[in-house]
C-alpha positions as CSV (number, residue, x, y, z in Angstrom):
1,M,131.5,102.9,153.4
2,A,135.2,103.0,152.7
3,E,136.4,104.0,149.2
4,A,138.7,100.9,148.9
5,T,139.4,97.6,150.6
6,L,142.9,96.2,151.2
7,T,143.2,92.5,152.0
8,I,146.2,91.6,154.1
9,S,147.4,88.5,156.1
10,S,149.3,89.5,159.2
11,R,150.4,92.9,160.5
12,N,153.1,91.3,162.6
13,Y,154.6,88.9,160.1
14,S,153.7,90.0,156.6
15,S,156.1,92.4,154.9
16,W,154.1,92.5,151.7
17,S,150.9,93.4,153.6
18,L,152.8,96.3,155.3
19,R,154.1,97.5,152.0
20,G,150.6,97.5,150.4
21,W,149.1,99.3,153.4
22,L,151.8,102.0,153.5
23,L,151.3,102.7,149.8
24,C,147.5,103.0,150.2
25,R,147.8,105.3,153.2
26,M,150.5,107.4,151.4
27,A,148.1,107.8,148.5
28,G,145.4,109.0,150.9
29,L,142.8,106.3,150.2
30,D,139.8,106.0,152.5
31,L,140.7,102.4,153.3
32,A,139.0,99.4,154.9
33,V,141.3,96.5,155.9
34,E,140.3,92.9,155.6
35,L,142.5,90.5,157.6
36,L,142.8,86.9,156.4
37,P,142.8,84.3,159.2
38,G,146.1,82.8,160.2
39,S,144.6,79.4,159.8
40,D,144.2,79.9,156.1
41,A,146.6,77.6,154.3
42,S,147.7,80.1,151.6
43,T,148.2,82.8,154.2
44,R,150.4,80.5,156.3
45,A,152.4,79.5,153.3
46,E,153.1,83.1,152.4
47,L,154.2,84.0,155.9
48,L,156.6,81.0,156.1
49,H,158.0,81.9,152.7
50,L,156.9,78.5,151.3
51,S,155.1,80.0,148.3
52,P,153.9,83.4,147.0
53,S,150.4,84.4,147.7
54,F,148.2,86.1,145.1
55,L,145.7,87.0,147.8
56,V,147.7,89.6,149.7
57,P,148.1,92.4,149.5
58,R,145.1,92.9,147.3
59,L,143.5,96.3,146.7
60,D,139.9,96.5,145.6
61,H,139.0,100.1,144.4
62,G,136.1,101.2,142.4
63,G,135.5,97.8,140.9
64,I,139.2,97.3,140.1
65,A,141.3,94.6,141.8
66,V,145.0,95.0,142.0
67,W,147.3,92.5,143.8
68,D,151.1,92.5,144.4
69,A,152.7,95.5,146.2
70,L,154.5,96.8,143.2
71,A,151.5,96.6,141.0
72,I,149.5,98.4,143.7
73,A,152.2,101.1,143.9
74,E,152.0,101.7,140.1
75,Y,148.2,101.7,140.2
76,L,148.1,104.3,143.0
77,N,150.6,106.5,141.2
78,E,148.3,106.5,138.2
79,I,145.2,107.5,140.1
80,R,146.9,109.7,142.7
81,P,149.9,111.3,141.1
82,E,149.7,114.2,143.5
83,A,150.6,111.8,146.4
84,G,154.2,111.8,145.2
85,L,154.8,108.0,145.2
86,L,157.4,108.6,142.5
87,P,159.9,111.5,142.5
88,E,159.5,114.4,140.1
89,T,162.4,114.0,137.6
90,P,162.5,111.2,135.1
91,S,166.0,110.1,136.2
92,E,164.9,109.8,139.9
93,R,161.6,108.1,138.9
94,A,163.7,105.5,137.1
95,R,166.0,105.1,140.1
96,C,163.0,104.8,142.4
97,R,161.4,102.2,140.3
98,S,164.6,100.3,140.0
99,V,165.4,100.0,143.7
100,S,161.8,99.2,144.4
101,A,161.9,96.4,141.9
102,E,165.2,95.2,143.3
103,M,163.5,94.8,146.7
104,H,160.5,93.2,145.1
105,G,162.4,90.5,143.3
106,G,165.6,90.0,145.3
107,F,167.2,89.6,148.7
108,I,165.9,86.1,149.1
109,N,168.5,85.2,151.7
110,L,167.5,88.1,153.9
111,R,163.8,87.2,153.7
112,S,164.4,83.6,154.8
113,A,167.0,84.2,157.4
114,L,165.5,87.3,159.0
115,P,161.7,87.0,158.7
116,M,159.6,90.0,159.7
117,N,158.4,89.9,163.3
118,L,157.5,93.2,164.8
119,R,156.9,91.9,168.3
120,S,160.3,90.2,168.7
121,L,163.8,91.5,169.5
122,H,166.8,89.2,169.2
123,R,169.9,90.9,170.7
124,G,173.2,89.7,169.3
125,F,171.6,87.7,166.6
126,K,174.1,85.8,164.4
127,I,173.7,86.6,160.8
128,F,175.0,84.1,158.3
129,N,177.0,84.9,155.1
130,G,174.1,84.7,152.7
131,A,172.1,87.4,154.4
132,K,175.2,89.5,155.0
133,G,175.5,90.0,151.2
134,D,171.9,91.2,151.0
135,I,172.4,93.6,153.9
136,E,175.5,95.1,152.3
137,R,173.7,95.7,149.1
138,I,170.8,97.3,150.8
139,C,173.2,99.6,152.7
140,V,174.7,100.6,149.3
141,I,171.2,101.4,148.0
142,F,170.5,103.6,151.1
143,E,173.8,105.4,150.8
144,D,173.4,106.1,147.1
145,C,169.8,107.3,147.3
146,L,170.4,109.5,150.4
147,S,173.6,111.0,149.1
148,R,171.7,112.1,146.0
149,S,168.5,113.3,147.7
150,G,169.7,114.6,151.0
151,G,167.1,112.6,152.8
152,P,165.6,112.0,155.3
153,F,163.7,109.6,153.0
154,L,165.3,107.8,150.1
155,F,164.3,110.4,147.5
156,G,164.0,113.5,149.6
157,A,161.7,115.2,152.1
158,R,158.7,113.0,151.6
159,P,158.4,109.2,151.3
160,T,158.0,107.5,148.0
161,M,157.2,103.9,146.9
162,A,160.8,103.0,147.6
163,D,160.4,103.8,151.3
164,A,157.3,101.7,151.5
165,M,159.2,98.8,149.8
166,Y,162.2,99.1,152.2
167,A,160.3,99.8,155.4
168,P,159.9,96.1,156.4
169,V,163.6,95.7,156.0
170,C,164.2,98.4,158.5
171,T,162.0,96.6,161.0
172,R,164.1,93.5,160.4
173,F,167.2,95.4,161.2
174,R,165.8,96.3,164.6
175,T,164.3,92.8,165.3
176,Y,167.6,91.1,164.6
177,D,169.9,93.8,166.1
178,V,171.7,94.3,162.7
179,A,174.8,96.5,163.0
180,L,174.7,99.1,160.2
181,P,176.9,101.9,158.9
182,F,175.9,105.4,159.9
183,T,173.9,106.4,156.9
184,A,171.9,103.2,156.9
185,A,171.3,103.3,160.6
186,T,170.1,106.9,160.4
187,Y,167.7,106.0,157.6
188,R,166.5,102.9,159.6
189,D,165.7,105.2,162.5
190,T,163.8,107.6,160.2
191,I,161.6,104.8,159.0
192,L,161.1,103.4,162.5
193,G,160.0,106.8,163.6
194,W,157.6,107.2,160.7
195,D,154.0,107.8,162.0
196,L,152.5,105.4,159.5
197,L,154.8,102.6,160.5
198,N,154.2,103.2,164.2
199,E,150.4,103.1,163.6
200,W,150.8,99.7,161.9
201,A,153.1,98.4,164.6
202,S,150.6,99.4,167.3
203,L,147.9,97.4,165.6
204,A,150.3,94.4,165.3
205,E,150.8,94.4,169.0
206,H,147.2,93.4,169.5
207,E,147.0,90.8,166.7
208,P,146.0,87.5,168.3
209,D,147.6,85.0,165.8
210,E,151.1,83.6,166.5
211,I,153.1,81.4,164.2
212,E,155.3,79.1,166.2
213,E,158.0,78.8,163.5
214,L,158.4,82.6,163.4
215,D,158.3,83.1,167.2
216,M,160.7,80.4,168.2
217,E,163.9,81.4,170.0
218,F,166.7,81.7,167.5
């Protein structure tokens, strides 16, 4: 029997499910995954950005339930500090938490205009002004973190909670053919080549559910 259970909605569409799963795998949890059906009303509302869901991602571990990706990250850092979900120095831990929280609470235009869809690719996609501002800010975050750490991940040689939080954005950059400056494009490619992300994407390929509104031709 697995040590912990993570409840998710969709591997193909749910950025929050991906974040929770990456964090659990980075922490080395022996993990079982429970997938909610696409027909579930709250699942569909979450994927269509109509309302937040308090069901996913949800981690059940040793009788403790934790939901919300950022809460899961902090919980895992408490029980598995050796996993390195936060950097070593206080200043970099503060920066890592700050950029993670910025992703958690912001970039609404990006989320709505460029929904996560791992199985799709839209060449020459037209990006409107609202999302452009979010993309520019994310590129600034990437440049700042990588110039300080030296990469290849945001805070150095190994991924932290910040990389888990920004990984779905990197998949959106590929899906919607977003032109990026060199540093951001290099980081995007690092994340797209991450073995954990590729494991998740491979499972998403075989996911049966499709959501018409998210698979429409843009």
